[in-house]
C-alpha positions in Angstrom: 29.1 -9.5 19.4 26.2 -8.4 17.4 24.5 -5.0 18.6 21.2 -6.8 19.6 23.4 -9.1 21.9 25.0 -6.0 23.6 21.9 -4.3 24.1 20.4 -7.3 25.9 23.3 -7.8 28.0 23.1 -4.1 29.0 19.5 -4.4 29.8 20.2 -7.6 32.1 23.0 -5.6 33.9 21.0 -2.3 34.3 17.4 -3.8 35.4 17.6 -7.5 35.5 15.9 -10.3 33.7 12.2 -9.0 33.7 13.2 -5.8 31.5 14.9 -8.2 28.9 11.5 -10.0 28.3 9.8 -6.7 27.8 12.7 -5.5 25.4 11.7 -8.5 23.3 8.6 -7.0 21.7 9.7 -7.8 17.9 8.1 -11.3 18.0 7.0 -12.0 14.4 3.9 -14.3 13.9 3.4 -16.3 10.5 0.3 -15.6 8.6 -1.5 -15.4 5.4 -2.9 -12.1 3.9 -6.7 -12.6 3.1 -7.7 -8.8 2.1 -6.2 -5.1 2.4 -8.4 -2.2 2.7 -6.2 0.6 2.1 -8.8 3.4 2.4 -9.4 2.1 5.8 -5.7 1.4 6.7 -6.6 -2.1 7.5 -5.4 -5.9 6.9 -7.1 -9.1 7.3 -4.8 -11.8 8.3 -5.2 -15.8 9.1 -2.4 -16.3 11.5 -1.1 -18.8 14.0 -1.3 -18.0 17.8 -0.5 -14.7 19.2 0.9 -15.6 22.6 1.7 -12.1 23.1 -2.1 -11.5 23.7 -2.7 -15.2 25.2 -4.3 -16.3 22.2 -3.3 -19.8 21.8 -5.0 -20.5 18.9 -4.8 -19.2 15.2 -7.6 -17.3 13.7 -8.4 -14.6 11.2 -8.4 -11.1 12.4 -8.4 -7.5 11.0 -5.5 -5.5 12.0 -4.9 -1.8 11.8 -1.7 -0.6 9.8 0.5 1.6 11.9 1.8 2.9 8.9 -0.3 2.8 5.9 2.5 2.3 3.3 3.1 -1.2 4.9 -0.2 -2.0 3.0 1.4 -1.3 -0.4 4.1 -3.8 0.4 1.9 -7.2 0.4 -1.3 -8.4 -1.5 -4.0 -10.8 -0.7 -2.5 -14.5 -0.8 1.0 -13.3 0.3 2.4 -15.4 3.2 3.8 -12.9 5.6 5.4 -12.6 9.1 4.2 -9.7 11.0 4.6 -7.9 14.6 1.1 -7.4 16.2 0.6 -4.8 19.1 -2.3 -3.3 20.6 -2.2 0.5 20.2 -5.2 2.7 21.5 -6.9 -0.7 22.1 -7.0 -1.8 18.6 -4.8 -4.7 17.3 -2.1 -3.0 14.9 0.6 -4.3 13.0 3.8 -2.4 13.4 6.0 -4.3 11.0 5.2 -6.9 8.2 7.3 -8.5 5.6 6.7 -11.3 2.9 8.0 -14.8 3.4 8.3 -18.0 0.9 
């Protein structure tokens, strides 16, 4: 049994099913990098729906990078998958990786 499954099972036993939903915050979204502004620590991504924020349609948005070094891992034109979050009222990317 993998560690992720064990953690989820433990959460269910300890807190019930609602906690499990909160534990699944690493929901990746597919997107396309449009532009990167390293000096501002921001990235523009055209992406699909962000169900986490009740956004049912795709759009192009500016995100802040939680870690500015993430911006060096991708470039304009790259297909990516990323984890968006809202930190201090700003849409922020907490994880990003290239896809094919």
